[in-house]
N, C-alpha and C positions, 0 to 999 in steps of 0.2 A: 680520391685520391689525392696527393699532396707531392708538390715537386720539391725535392731537397735541395734548397739553394747552394749548399756547398759540394754536392755531388751530383747535381742534375738527375739525379734517381727519381723516377715515380715511385712512390711507395705510399702504402696504408701503414706502415711499419712504426711503432713506437717504442721509446724507450722513457720510464718513467724513472726519473730520479728522485730518492728519498736520502734528504740529507738536511742537517741544520742550513739555516740561512745566515748569511752575514759575513763580515770579514773576511778572512783566509779561507771558508767555505765557499763564499762567491767565487772566490779567485779560483779554487780548484775546479767549480763549474764551468766557468766560463774559459779557462785556459787548458785545461786537462779534459774534463768531462764529455763538455759539447762537443769539441773539435773531434775527438774519437767517435763518439755516437754517429756525429756526420759522416764520418770518414765510414764506417759501417752500413752508412745508407737508411738510419734510422731517425726518427723526429724525436728530439730530444724535448721533455716538457719536466719541469717541477712545481710544486703547488704552487709557488708563487708568480709563475707564468699564466695560471689561468684565469685569472681576472673575471671572476665570476660573481656574481650575487649568490648568496644562499651558504649552505652548510659545508665548509671546507672539509670539515671531515668526511663528509660523504663524496664529496669531489674526489677526495686522495682515495679513497675507498674505491670507486668505479674507477678510478685510474688505474689502480694496481691490478684489480681484475681484468681491464682490458688491453693493458699492456703486453706488447710482445716479449719486451725486455725489461727488467726492473734493474737498477743500480743503486744499491744502499749504501751509503755510507755511514758505519757505525761507529765512527771516531770517536772518542771520548765518551761512550756509551750513553748519548744523549736520548733520553726516554720518548722523545717525541717523534724520533724515528724507527724504534721499534713498534712492530705491531701485534696484535693478540689473534 
């Protein structure tokens, strides 16, 4: 179990954020998405938060399968965000 620092909820619930990295997208993540996810009592994670060695595609797939909630920002139809 993990304690959400913003809400002090003890939770195992996660929200995996699927979106492009960099620039305005990072601002959206940090200023809008993460606070809202924290307020919902969930733990936000985006692929660039993983800091793991190995195949990032496998990590993304595993987080997608295990997440309780998925937030997908499909702005600009970025093919790296879409999944088959």
